[in-house]
PDB file of N, CA, C and O in Angstrom:
ATOM      1  N   MET A   1      -2.325 198.351 105.627  1.00  0.00           N
ATOM      2  CA  MET A   1      -2.011 197.865 104.550  1.00  0.00           C
ATOM      3  C   MET A   1      -1.884 196.353 104.900  1.00  0.00           C
ATOM      4  O   MET A   1      -1.170 195.808 105.742  1.00  0.00           O
ATOM      5  N   GLY A   2      -2.720 195.859 104.070  1.00  0.00           N
ATOM      6  CA  GLY A   2      -2.704 193.966 104.244  1.00  0.00           C
ATOM      7  C   GLY A   2      -1.953 193.440 103.628  1.00  0.00           C
ATOM      8  O   GLY A   2      -1.306 193.928 102.701  1.00  0.00           O
ATOM      9  N   ASP A   3      -1.903 192.166 104.105  1.00  0.00           N
ATOM     10  CA  ASP A   3      -0.771 191.286 103.355  1.00  0.00           C
ATOM     11  C   ASP A   3      -0.662 191.108 101.807  1.00  0.00           C
ATOM     12  O   ASP A   3       0.368 190.705 101.267  1.00  0.00           O
ATOM     13  N   GLU A   4      -1.805 191.439 101.133  1.00  0.00           N
ATOM     14  CA  GLU A   4      -1.811 191.346  99.632  1.00  0.00           C
ATOM     15  C   GLU A   4      -1.272 192.367  98.726  1.00  0.00           C
ATOM     16  O   GLU A   4      -1.055 192.185  97.528  1.00  0.00           O
ATOM     17  N   GLU A   5      -1.023 193.717  99.533  1.00  0.00           N
ATOM     18  CA  GLU A   5      -0.776 195.115  99.038  1.00  0.00           C
ATOM     19  C   GLU A   5       0.564 195.010  99.044  1.00  0.00           C
ATOM     20  O   GLU A   5       1.200 194.427  99.922  1.00  0.00           O
ATOM     21  N   ASP A   6       1.090 195.629  97.964  1.00  0.00           N
ATOM     22  CA  ASP A   6       2.755 196.019  97.454  1.00  0.00           C
ATOM     23  C   ASP A   6       3.147 197.014  98.398  1.00  0.00           C
ATOM     24  O   ASP A   6       2.472 198.034  98.538  1.00  0.00           O
ATOM     25  N   PRO A   7       4.188 196.801  99.058  1.00  0.00           N
ATOM     26  CA  PRO A   7       4.535 197.663 100.464  1.00  0.00           C
ATOM     27  C   PRO A   7       5.348 198.810  99.422  1.00  0.00           C
ATOM     28  O   PRO A   7       5.733 199.701 100.179  1.00  0.00           O
ATOM     29  N   ALA A   8       5.634 199.041  98.438  1.00  0.00           N
ATOM     30  CA  ALA A   8       6.165 199.819  97.379  1.00  0.00           C
ATOM     31  C   ALA A   8       5.286 200.837  97.201  1.00  0.00           C
ATOM     32  O   ALA A   8       5.850 201.928  97.119  1.00  0.00           O
ATOM     33  N   GLU A   9       4.026 200.870  97.106  1.00  0.00           N
ATOM     34  CA  GLU A   9       2.670 201.472  96.823  1.00  0.00           C
ATOM     35  C   GLU A   9       2.713 202.376  98.300  1.00  0.00           C
ATOM     36  O   GLU A   9       2.040 203.399  98.426  1.00  0.00           O
ATOM     37  N   HIS A  10       3.288 202.032  99.005  1.00  0.00           N
ATOM     38  CA  HIS A  10       2.851 202.838 100.699  1.00  0.00           C
ATOM     39  C   HIS A  10       4.479 203.472 101.252  1.00  0.00           C
ATOM     40  O   HIS A  10       4.841 203.154 102.384  1.00  0.00           O
ATOM     41  N   PRO A  11       5.196 204.171 100.574  1.00  0.00           N
ATOM     42  CA  PRO A  11       6.299 204.595 101.135  1.00  0.00           C
ATOM     43  C   PRO A  11       6.134 205.595 102.517  1.00  0.00           C
ATOM     44  O   PRO A  11       7.110 206.022 103.135  1.00  0.00           O
ATOM     45  N   GLU A  12       4.830 205.862 102.852  1.00  0.00           N
ATOM     46  CA  GLU A  12       4.739 206.663 103.851  1.00  0.00           C
ATOM     47  C   GLU A  12       4.501 205.613 105.108  1.00  0.00           C
ATOM     48  O   GLU A  12       4.180 206.034 106.219  1.00  0.00           O
ATOM     49  N   ARG A  13       4.678 204.290 104.845  1.00  0.00           N
ATOM     50  CA  ARG A  13       4.463 203.319 106.064  1.00  0.00           C
ATOM     51  C   ARG A  13       5.706 202.559 106.196  1.00  0.00           C
ATOM     52  O   ARG A  13       5.796 201.645 107.015  1.00  0.00           O
ATOM     53  N   LEU A  14       6.942 202.992 105.207  1.00  0.00           N
ATOM     54  CA  LEU A  14       7.871 202.784 105.911  1.00  0.00           C
ATOM     55  C   LEU A  14       8.816 203.166 107.200  1.00  0.00           C
ATOM     56  O   LEU A  14       9.084 204.364 107.293  1.00  0.00           O
ATOM     57  N   ALA A  15       9.287 202.399 108.081  1.00  0.00           N
ATOM     58  CA  ALA A  15       9.565 202.259 109.187  1.00  0.00           C
ATOM     59  C   ALA A  15      10.853 202.699 109.254  1.00  0.00           C
ATOM     60  O   ALA A  15      11.150 203.603 110.036  1.00  0.00           O
ATOM     61  N   GLY A  16      11.849 202.064 108.375  1.00  0.00           N
ATOM     62  CA  GLY A  16      13.121 202.201 108.105  1.00  0.00           C
ATOM     63  C   GLY A  16      13.669 201.018 107.415  1.00  0.00           C
ATOM     64  O   GLY A  16      13.123 200.042 106.900  1.00  0.00           O
ATOM     65  N   SER A  17      15.009 201.408 107.560  1.00  0.00           N
ATOM     66  CA  SER A  17      15.788 200.164 107.124  1.00  0.00           C
ATOM     67  C   SER A  17      17.065 199.515 108.144  1.00  0.00           C
ATOM     68  O   SER A  17      17.469 200.233 109.058  1.00  0.00           O
ATOM     69  N   ILE A  18      17.490 198.550 108.006  1.00  0.00           N
ATOM     70  CA  ILE A  18      18.158 197.534 108.855  1.00  0.00           C
ATOM     71  C   ILE A  18      19.417 197.277 107.658  1.00  0.00           C
ATOM     72  O   ILE A  18      19.169 197.200 106.455  1.00  0.00           O
ATOM     73  N   ALA A  19      20.697 197.174 108.206  1.00  0.00           N
ATOM     74  CA  ALA A  19      21.423 195.963 107.418  1.00  0.00           C
ATOM     75  C   ALA A  19      21.965 195.284 108.501  1.00  0.00           C
ATOM     76  O   ALA A  19      22.543 195.821 109.445  1.00  0.00           O
ATOM     77  N   PRO A  20      21.706 193.701 108.303  1.00  0.00           N
ATOM     78  CA  PRO A  20      22.080 192.960 109.211  1.00  0.00           C
ATOM     79  C   PRO A  20      23.802 192.554 109.119  1.00  0.00           C
ATOM     80  O   PRO A  20      24.150 191.406 109.394  1.00  0.00           O
ATOM     81  N   PHE A  21      24.543 193.317 108.821  1.00  0.00           N
ATOM     82  CA  PHE A  21      25.850 192.644 108.668  1.00  0.00           C
ATOM     83  C   PHE A  21      26.289 192.388 110.335  1.00  0.00           C
ATOM     84  O   PHE A  21      25.736 192.938 111.287  1.00  0.00           O
ATOM     85  N   GLY A  22      27.227 191.581 110.401  1.00  0.00           N
ATOM     86  CA  GLY A  22      27.651 190.879 111.460  1.00  0.00           C
ATOM     87  C   GLY A  22      26.507 189.942 112.341  1.00  0.00           C
ATOM     88  O   GLY A  22      26.819 189.204 113.275  1.00  0.00           O
ATOM     89  N   VAL A  23      25.382 190.104 111.927  1.00  0.00           N
ATOM     90  CA  VAL A  23      24.643 188.988 112.457  1.00  0.00           C
ATOM     91  C   VAL A  23      25.045 187.854 112.876  1.00  0.00           C
ATOM     92  O   VAL A  23      25.017 187.625 114.086  1.00  0.00           O
ATOM     93  N   SER A  24      25.498 186.918 111.985  1.00  0.00           N
ATOM     94  CA  SER A  24      26.501 185.873 112.140  1.00  0.00           C
ATOM     95  C   SER A  24      27.141 185.635 113.530  1.00  0.00           C
ATOM     96  O   SER A  24      26.772 184.894 114.440  1.00  0.00           O
ATOM     97  N   GLN A  25      28.339 186.579 113.429  1.00  0.00           N
ATOM     98  CA  GLN A  25      29.244 186.760 114.761  1.00  0.00           C
ATOM     99  C   GLN A  25      28.273 186.993 116.154  1.00  0.00           C
ATOM    100  O   GLN A  25      28.352 186.383 117.221  1.00  0.00           O
ATOM    101  N   ALA A  26      27.299 188.125 115.756  1.00  0.00           N
ATOM    102  CA  ALA A  26      26.674 188.475 116.962  1.00  0.00           C
ATOM    103  C   ALA A  26      25.804 187.243 117.775  1.00  0.00           C
ATOM    104  O   ALA A  26      25.610 187.255 118.991  1.00  0.00           O
ATOM    105  N   SER A  27      25.318 186.166 116.831  1.00  0.00           N
ATOM    106  CA  SER A  27      24.513 185.191 117.013  1.00  0.00           C
ATOM    107  C   SER A  27      25.264 183.909 117.217  1.00  0.00           C
ATOM    108  O   SER A  27      24.732 182.814 117.034  1.00  0.00           O
ATOM    109  N   ASP A  28      26.672 184.082 117.648  1.00  0.00           N
ATOM    110  CA  ASP A  28      27.379 182.610 117.625  1.00  0.00           C
ATOM    111  C   ASP A  28      27.410 182.934 119.369  1.00  0.00           C
ATOM    112  O   ASP A  28      27.991 183.840 119.967  1.00  0.00           O
ATOM    113  N   PHE A  29      26.580 181.862 119.877  1.00  0.00           N
ATOM    114  CA  PHE A  29      26.712 181.626 121.379  1.00  0.00           C
ATOM    115  C   PHE A  29      28.503 181.460 121.768  1.00  0.00           C
ATOM    116  O   PHE A  29      29.056 182.001 122.726  1.00  0.00           O
ATOM    117  N   ASP A  30      29.051 180.721 120.913  1.00  0.00           N
ATOM    118  CA  ASP A  30      30.606 180.773 121.582  1.00  0.00           C
ATOM    119  C   ASP A  30      31.761 181.926 121.240  1.00  0.00           C
ATOM    120  O   ASP A  30      32.972 181.971 121.454  1.00  0.00           O
ATOM    121  N   ASP A  31      30.820 182.833 120.611  1.00  0.00           N
ATOM    122  CA  ASP A  31      31.611 184.257 120.786  1.00  0.00           C
ATOM    123  C   ASP A  31      31.455 185.487 121.975  1.00  0.00           C
ATOM    124  O   ASP A  31      30.428 185.394 122.646  1.00  0.00           O
ATOM    125  N   GLU A  32      32.101 186.293 122.206  1.00  0.00           N
ATOM    126  CA  GLU A  32      31.787 187.287 123.149  1.00  0.00           C
ATOM    127  C   GLU A  32      30.782 187.684 123.369  1.00  0.00           C
ATOM    128  O   GLU A  32      30.522 188.058 124.512  1.00  0.00           O
ATOM    129  N   HIS A  33      29.789 187.753 122.290  1.00  0.00           N
ATOM    130  CA  HIS A  33      28.536 188.258 122.368  1.00  0.00           C
ATOM    131  C   HIS A  33      27.071 187.414 122.791  1.00  0.00           C
ATOM    132  O   HIS A  33      25.909 187.817 122.852  1.00  0.00           O
ATOM    133  N   ALA A  34      27.666 186.101 123.043  1.00  0.00           N
ATOM    134  CA  ALA A  34      26.822 184.863 123.865  1.00  0.00           C
ATOM    135  C   ALA A  34      25.649 185.151 122.939  1.00  0.00           C
ATOM    136  O   ALA A  34      24.561 185.472 123.417  1.00  0.00           O
ATOM    137  N   GLY A  35      25.815 185.060 121.799  1.00  0.00           N
ATOM    138  CA  GLY A  35      24.197 184.901 120.896  1.00  0.00           C
ATOM    139  C   GLY A  35      23.027 185.591 121.062  1.00  0.00           C
ATOM    140  O   GLY A  35      21.880 185.161 120.938  1.00  0.00           O
ATOM    141  N   GLN A  36      23.501 186.998 121.434  1.00  0.00           N
ATOM    142  CA  GLN A  36      22.321 188.094 121.551  1.00  0.00           C
ATOM    143  C   GLN A  36      21.955 188.327 120.206  1.00  0.00           C
ATOM    144  O   GLN A  36      20.784 188.665 120.036  1.00  0.00           O
ATOM    145  N   GLY A  37      22.523 188.249 119.425  1.00  0.00           N
ATOM    146  CA  GLY A  37      21.757 188.870 118.013  1.00  0.00           C
ATOM    147  C   GLY A  37      22.504 190.303 118.071  1.00  0.00           C
ATOM    148  O   GLY A  37      23.478 190.755 118.674  1.00  0.00           O
ATOM    149  N   LEU A  38      21.465 190.837 117.051  1.00  0.00           N
ATOM    150  CA  LEU A  38      21.805 192.688 116.764  1.00  0.00           C
ATOM    151  C   LEU A  38      20.417 193.263 117.202  1.00  0.00           C
ATOM    152  O   LEU A  38      19.302 192.742 117.169  1.00  0.00           O
ATOM    153  N   THR A  39      20.689 194.086 117.482  1.00  0.00           N
ATOM    154  CA  THR A  39      19.372 195.205 118.120  1.00  0.00           C
ATOM    155  C   THR A  39      19.034 196.324 117.108  1.00  0.00           C
ATOM    156  O   THR A  39      19.993 196.997 116.732  1.00  0.00           O
ATOM    157  N   PHE A  40      18.280 196.508 116.801  1.00  0.00           N
ATOM    158  CA  PHE A  40      18.054 197.853 115.851  1.00  0.00           C
ATOM    159  C   PHE A  40      16.939 198.652 116.361  1.00  0.00           C
ATOM    160  O   PHE A  40      16.136 197.946 116.970  1.00  0.00           O
ATOM    161  N   VAL A  41      16.621 199.899 116.314  1.00  0.00           N
ATOM    162  CA  VAL A  41      15.406 200.776 117.145  1.00  0.00           C
ATOM    163  C   VAL A  41      15.444 201.375 115.617  1.00  0.00           C
ATOM    164  O   VAL A  41      16.372 201.651 114.856  1.00  0.00           O
ATOM    165  N   LEU A  42      13.967 201.451 115.510  1.00  0.00           N
ATOM    166  CA  LEU A  42      13.112 202.488 114.414  1.00  0.00           C
ATOM    167  C   LEU A  42      11.905 203.255 115.090  1.00  0.00           C
ATOM    168  O   LEU A  42      11.065 202.806 115.870  1.00  0.00           O
ATOM    169  N   GLU A  43      12.069 204.740 114.499  1.00  0.00           N
ATOM    170  CA  GLU A  43      11.372 205.383 114.920  1.00  0.00           C
ATOM    171  C   GLU A  43       9.745 205.426 114.162  1.00  0.00           C
ATOM    172  O   GLU A  43       9.628 205.976 113.067  1.00  0.00           O
ATOM    173  N   ILE A  44       9.131 205.107 114.513  1.00  0.00           N
ATOM    174  CA  ILE A  44       7.180 205.085 114.163  1.00  0.00           C
ATOM    175  C   ILE A  44       6.569 206.089 114.585  1.00  0.00           C
ATOM    176  O   ILE A  44       5.427 205.853 114.191  1.00  0.00           O
ATOM    177  N   THR A  45       6.526 207.174 115.184  1.00  0.00           N
ATOM    178  CA  THR A  45       5.731 207.895 115.796  1.00  0.00           C
ATOM    179  C   THR A  45       5.078 208.420 114.904  1.00  0.00           C
ATOM    180  O   THR A  45       3.859 208.269 114.978  1.00  0.00           O
ATOM    181  N   ASP A  46       5.644 209.230 113.732  1.00  0.00           N
ATOM    182  CA  ASP A  46       4.580 209.258 112.565  1.00  0.00           C
ATOM    183  C   ASP A  46       3.978 208.845 112.007  1.00  0.00           C
ATOM    184  O   ASP A  46       2.965 209.295 111.470  1.00  0.00           O
ATOM    185  N   ILE A  47       4.573 207.551 111.961  1.00  0.00           N
ATOM    186  CA  ILE A  47       3.211 206.323 111.457  1.00  0.00           C
ATOM    187  C   ILE A  47       2.244 206.118 111.926  1.00  0.00           C
ATOM    188  O   ILE A  47       1.191 206.095 111.289  1.00  0.00           O
ATOM    189  N   VAL A  48       2.350 205.884 113.334  1.00  0.00           N
ATOM    190  CA  VAL A  48       1.530 205.708 114.263  1.00  0.00           C
ATOM    191  C   VAL A  48       0.174 206.806 114.565  1.00  0.00           C
ATOM    192  O   VAL A  48      -1.000 206.640 114.897  1.00  0.00           O
ATOM    193  N   ASP A  49       0.994 207.937 114.270  1.00  0.00           N
ATOM    194  CA  ASP A  49       0.349 209.039 114.568  1.00  0.00           C
ATOM    195  C   ASP A  49      -0.947 209.152 113.217  1.00  0.00           C
ATOM    196  O   ASP A  49      -2.098 209.587 113.262  1.00  0.00           O
ATOM    197  N   GLN A  50      -0.213 208.601 112.177  1.00  0.00           N
ATOM    198  CA  GLN A  50      -1.213 208.850 110.493  1.00  0.00           C
ATOM    199  C   GLN A  50      -2.065 207.756 110.813  1.00  0.00           C
ATOM    200  O   GLN A  50      -3.248 207.717 110.476  1.00  0.00           O
ATOM    201  N   LEU A  51      -1.528 206.936 111.408  1.00  0.00           N
ATOM    202  CA  LEU A  51      -2.745 205.752 111.515  1.00  0.00           C
ATOM    203  C   LEU A  51      -4.119 206.045 112.138  1.00  0.00           C
ATOM    204  O   LEU A  51      -5.278 205.853 111.771  1.00  0.00           O
ATOM    205  N   HIS A  52      -3.476 206.642 113.342  1.00  0.00           N
ATOM    206  CA  HIS A  52      -4.383 207.306 114.684  1.00  0.00           C
ATOM    207  C   HIS A  52      -5.217 207.956 114.079  1.00  0.00           C
ATOM    208  O   HIS A  52      -6.430 207.767 114.170  1.00  0.00           O
ATOM    209  N   LEU A  53      -4.564 208.973 113.245  1.00  0.00           N
ATOM    210  CA  LEU A  53      -5.736 210.371 112.534  1.00  0.00           C
ATOM    211  C   LEU A  53      -6.925 209.537 111.657  1.00  0.00           C
ATOM    212  O   LEU A  53      -8.128 209.787 111.734  1.00  0.00           O
ATOM    213  N   GLU A  54      -6.311 208.484 110.804  1.00  0.00           N
ATOM    214  CA  GLU A  54      -6.836 207.641 109.547  1.00  0.00           C
ATOM    215  C   GLU A  54      -7.895 206.982 109.944  1.00  0.00           C
ATOM    216  O   GLU A  54      -8.798 206.639 109.180  1.00  0.00           O
ATOM    217  N   GLY A  55      -7.859 206.710 111.402  1.00  0.00           N
ATOM    218  CA  GLY A  55      -8.570 205.583 112.252  1.00  0.00           C
ATOM    219  C   GLY A  55      -8.406 204.191 111.861  1.00  0.00           C
ATOM    220  O   GLY A  55      -9.317 203.435 111.524  1.00  0.00           O
ATOM    221  N   GLY A  56      -6.894 203.857 111.951  1.00  0.00           N
ATOM    222  CA  GLY A  56      -6.605 202.486 111.396  1.00  0.00           C
ATOM    223  C   GLY A  56      -5.635 202.014 112.215  1.00  0.00           C
ATOM    224  O   GLY A  56      -4.727 201.276 111.831  1.00  0.00           O
ATOM    225  N   PHE A  57      -5.760 202.348 113.171  1.00  0.00           N
ATOM    226  CA  PHE A  57      -4.861 202.059 114.269  1.00  0.00           C
ATOM    227  C   PHE A  57      -5.479 201.488 115.359  1.00  0.00           C
ATOM    228  O   PHE A  57      -6.444 202.034 115.893  1.00  0.00           O
ATOM    229  N   ASP A  58      -5.004 200.412 115.754  1.00  0.00           N
ATOM    230  CA  ASP A  58      -5.379 199.339 116.820  1.00  0.00           C
ATOM    231  C   ASP A  58      -4.543 199.101 117.894  1.00  0.00           C
ATOM    232  O   ASP A  58      -3.594 198.335 117.730  1.00  0.00           O
ATOM    233  N   VAL A  59      -4.777 199.751 119.219  1.00  0.00           N
ATOM    234  CA  VAL A  59      -3.357 199.836 119.865  1.00  0.00           C
ATOM    235  C   VAL A  59      -3.232 198.047 120.205  1.00  0.00           C
ATOM    236  O   VAL A  59      -2.140 197.673 120.630  1.00  0.00           O
ATOM    237  N   ASP A  60      -4.100 197.213 120.055  1.00  0.00           N
ATOM    238  CA  ASP A  60      -3.727 195.847 120.410  1.00  0.00           C
ATOM    239  C   ASP A  60      -3.518 195.183 119.414  1.00  0.00           C
ATOM    240  O   ASP A  60      -3.654 193.966 119.539  1.00  0.00           O
ATOM    241  N   SER A  61      -3.221 195.590 118.422  1.00  0.00           N
ATOM    242  CA  SER A  61      -2.962 195.122 116.811  1.00  0.00           C
ATOM    243  C   SER A  61      -2.328 195.748 116.117  1.00  0.00           C
ATOM    244  O   SER A  61      -2.951 196.509 115.376  1.00  0.00           O
ATOM    245  N   LEU A  62      -0.805 195.733 116.020  1.00  0.00           N
ATOM    246  CA  LEU A  62      -0.213 196.790 115.361  1.00  0.00           C
ATOM    247  C   LEU A  62       0.667 195.687 113.970  1.00  0.00           C
ATOM    248  O   LEU A  62       1.651 195.084 114.396  1.00  0.00           O
ATOM    249  N   PRO A  63       0.420 195.520 112.865  1.00  0.00           N
ATOM    250  CA  PRO A  63       0.836 194.539 112.068  1.00  0.00           C
ATOM    251  C   PRO A  63       2.260 194.906 111.675  1.00  0.00           C
ATOM    252  O   PRO A  63       2.412 196.127 111.628  1.00  0.00           O
ATOM    253  N   VAL A  64       3.228 194.274 111.413  1.00  0.00           N
ATOM    254  CA  VAL A  64       4.537 194.695 111.182  1.00  0.00           C
ATOM    255  C   VAL A  64       4.841 194.013 109.818  1.00  0.00           C
ATOM    256  O   VAL A  64       3.981 193.345 109.243  1.00  0.00           O
ATOM    257  N   ARG A  65       5.829 194.162 109.423  1.00  0.00           N
ATOM    258  CA  ARG A  65       5.799 193.642 107.989  1.00  0.00           C
ATOM    259  C   ARG A  65       7.280 193.711 107.427  1.00  0.00           C
ATOM    260  O   ARG A  65       7.756 194.833 107.258  1.00  0.00           O
ATOM    261  N   ILE A  66       8.095 192.516 107.103  1.00  0.00           N
ATOM    262  CA  ILE A  66       9.323 192.746 107.217  1.00  0.00           C
ATOM    263  C   ILE A  66      10.023 192.483 105.598  1.00  0.00           C
ATOM    264  O   ILE A  66      10.436 191.365 105.292  1.00  0.00           O
ATOM    265  N   VAL A  67      10.083 193.534 104.733  1.00  0.00           N
ATOM    266  CA  VAL A  67      10.049 193.255 103.740  1.00  0.00           C
ATOM    267  C   VAL A  67      11.889 193.532 102.935  1.00  0.00           C
ATOM    268  O   VAL A  67      12.511 194.573 102.725  1.00  0.00           O
ATOM    269  N   PRO A  68      12.192 192.281 102.718  1.00  0.00           N
ATOM    270  CA  PRO A  68      13.667 192.800 102.378  1.00  0.00           C
ATOM    271  C   PRO A  68      14.028 193.424 100.446  1.00  0.00           C
ATOM    272  O   PRO A  68      13.403 193.321  99.390  1.00  0.00           O
ATOM    273  N   VAL A  69      15.112 193.934 100.781  1.00  0.00           N
ATOM    274  CA  VAL A  69      15.340 194.673  99.405  1.00  0.00           C
ATOM    275  C   VAL A  69      15.668 193.583  98.678  1.00  0.00           C
ATOM    276  O   VAL A  69      14.671 193.515  97.959  1.00  0.00           O
ATOM    277  N   ARG A  70      16.281 192.785  98.393  1.00  0.00           N
ATOM    278  CA  ARG A  70      16.641 192.033  97.429  1.00  0.00           C
ATOM    279  C   ARG A  70      16.263 190.427  98.120  1.00  0.00           C
ATOM    280  O   ARG A  70      16.055 190.134  99.298  1.00  0.00           O
ATOM    281  N   SER A  71      16.271 189.555  96.891  1.00  0.00           N
ATOM    282  CA  SER A  71      15.690 188.346  97.715  1.00  0.00           C
ATOM    283  C   SER A  71      16.566 187.940  98.430  1.00  0.00           C
ATOM    284  O   SER A  71      17.730 188.338  98.440  1.00  0.00           O
ATOM    285  N   ILE A  72      15.903 186.781  99.360  1.00  0.00           N
ATOM    286  CA  ILE A  72      16.666 186.346 100.380  1.00  0.00           C
ATOM    287  C   ILE A  72      16.677 184.444  99.690  1.00  0.00           C
ATOM    288  O   ILE A  72      15.714 183.677  99.724  1.00  0.00           O
ATOM    289  N   GLY A  73      17.970 184.165  99.173  1.00  0.00           N
ATOM    290  CA  GLY A  73      18.280 182.728  98.960  1.00  0.00           C
ATOM    291  C   GLY A  73      17.472 181.733  99.731  1.00  0.00           C
ATOM    292  O   GLY A  73      17.212 182.064 100.887  1.00  0.00           O
ATOM    293  N   ARG A  74      17.098 180.762  99.380  1.00  0.00           N
ATOM    294  CA  ARG A  74      16.239 179.522  99.824  1.00  0.00           C
ATOM    295  C   ARG A  74      17.091 179.016 100.718  1.00  0.00           C
ATOM    296  O   ARG A  74      16.468 178.331 101.529  1.00  0.00           O
ATOM    297  N   LYS A  75      18.458 179.053 100.975  1.00  0.00           N
ATOM    298  CA  LYS A  75      19.438 178.469 101.859  1.00  0.00           C
ATOM    299  C   LYS A  75      19.680 179.631 102.822  1.00  0.00           C
ATOM    300  O   LYS A  75      20.541 179.561 103.699  1.00  0.00           O
ATOM    301  N   SER A  76      19.080 180.455 102.682  1.00  0.00           N
ATOM    302  CA  SER A  76      19.729 181.631 103.961  1.00  0.00           C
ATOM    303  C   SER A  76      18.863 181.091 105.506  1.00  0.00           C
ATOM    304  O   SER A  76      17.670 180.832 105.658  1.00  0.00           O
ATOM    305  N   GLU A  77      19.539 181.071 106.100  1.00  0.00           N
ATOM    306  CA  GLU A  77      19.220 180.880 107.576  1.00  0.00           C
ATOM    307  C   GLU A  77      18.836 182.145 108.234  1.00  0.00           C
ATOM    308  O   GLU A  77      19.605 182.384 109.165  1.00  0.00           O
ATOM    309  N   LEU A  78      17.880 183.079 108.073  1.00  0.00           N
ATOM    310  CA  LEU A  78      17.566 184.177 108.855  1.00  0.00           C
ATOM    311  C   LEU A  78      16.138 184.266 109.631  1.00  0.00           C
ATOM    312  O   LEU A  78      14.973 184.165 109.246  1.00  0.00           O
ATOM    313  N   SER A  79      16.737 184.498 110.875  1.00  0.00           N
ATOM    314  CA  SER A  79      15.108 184.605 111.797  1.00  0.00           C
ATOM    315  C   SER A  79      15.355 185.575 112.643  1.00  0.00           C
ATOM    316  O   SER A  79      16.455 185.988 113.010  1.00  0.00           O
ATOM    317  N   ILE A  80      13.994 186.038 113.035  1.00  0.00           N
ATOM    318  CA  ILE A  80      13.855 187.628 113.651  1.00  0.00           C
ATOM    319  C   ILE A  80      13.030 186.845 114.607  1.00  0.00           C
ATOM    320  O   ILE A  80      11.979 186.271 114.321  1.00  0.00           O
ATOM    321  N   GLY A  81      13.932 186.896 116.426  1.00  0.00           N
ATOM    322  CA  GLY A  81      13.528 186.396 117.388  1.00  0.00           C
ATOM    323  C   GLY A  81      12.679 187.591 117.905  1.00  0.00           C
ATOM    324  O   GLY A  81      11.553 187.100 117.827  1.00  0.00           O
ATOM    325  N   ARG A  82      12.522 188.756 118.348  1.00  0.00           N
ATOM    326  CA  ARG A  82      11.716 189.312 118.698  1.00  0.00           C
ATOM    327  C   ARG A  82      11.438 190.622 118.087  1.00  0.00           C
ATOM    328  O   ARG A  82      12.443 191.106 117.567  1.00  0.00           O
ATOM    329  N   ILE A  83      10.246 191.426 117.983  1.00  0.00           N
ATOM    330  CA  ILE A  83       9.763 192.919 117.539  1.00  0.00           C
ATOM    331  C   ILE A  83       9.329 193.410 118.584  1.00  0.00           C
ATOM    332  O   ILE A  83       8.367 192.774 119.013  1.00  0.00           O
ATOM    333  N   SER A  84       9.670 194.432 119.306  1.00  0.00           N
ATOM    334  CA  SER A  84       8.979 194.865 120.046  1.00  0.00           C
ATOM    335  C   SER A  84       8.556 196.373 120.126  1.00  0.00           C
ATOM    336  O   SER A  84       9.384 197.215 119.777  1.00  0.00           O
ATOM    337  N   ILE A  85       7.668 196.654 120.440  1.00  0.00           N
ATOM    338  CA  ILE A  85       7.027 198.078 120.202  1.00  0.00           C
ATOM    339  C   ILE A  85       6.729 198.776 121.613  1.00  0.00           C
ATOM    340  O   ILE A  85       5.800 198.638 122.409  1.00  0.00           O
ATOM    341  N   PHE A  86       7.885 199.584 121.615  1.00  0.00           N
ATOM    342  CA  PHE A  86       7.922 200.562 123.190  1.00  0.00           C
ATOM    343  C   PHE A  86       6.701 202.019 122.868  1.00  0.00           C
ATOM    344  O   PHE A  86       6.281 202.474 121.804  1.00  0.00           O
ATOM    345  N   ARG A  87       6.443 202.395 124.236  1.00  0.00           N
ATOM    346  CA  ARG A  87       5.401 203.610 124.098  1.00  0.00           C
ATOM    347  C   ARG A  87       6.299 204.813 125.078  1.00  0.00           C
ATOM    348  O   ARG A  87       6.069 204.784 126.287  1.00  0.00           O
ATOM    349  N   GLN A  88       7.196 205.741 124.613  1.00  0.00           N
ATOM    350  CA  GLN A  88       7.841 206.844 125.622  1.00  0.00           C
ATOM    351  C   GLN A  88       6.674 207.924 126.235  1.00  0.00           C
ATOM    352  O   GLN A  88       5.824 208.247 125.406  1.00  0.00           O
ATOM    353  N   GLY A  89       6.564 208.401 127.321  1.00  0.00           N
ATOM    354  CA  GLY A  89       5.733 209.428 127.730  1.00  0.00           C
ATOM    355  C   GLY A  89       6.856 210.471 127.190  1.00  0.00           C
ATOM    356  O   GLY A  89       8.042 210.206 126.997  1.00  0.00           O
ATOM    357  N   ARG A  90       6.067 211.982 126.949  1.00  0.00           N
ATOM    358  CA  ARG A  90       6.938 213.029 126.592  1.00  0.00           C
ATOM    359  C   ARG A  90       7.189 213.909 127.862  1.00  0.00           C
ATOM    360  O   ARG A  90       7.925 214.894 127.796  1.00  0.00           O
TER     361      ARG A  90
END
């Protein structure tokens, strides 16, 4: 799916949803969590398998797009520190 495509037209590529409730407190360096933020895990095995079968999977480049359900205000300060993809053997 390219940047110009509407994600709503590709529900088969939806890895899941997250709710960043509590991210402010979890990101506060003075709090007990010491600014580590929140961690979410999404299972993408079926999506990767389908991309591979379609010939659209490049192990060196897997694009990830974060799509908000609702508009995020211009004054909102939301950042994503890191997205990691791990492969586990079976």
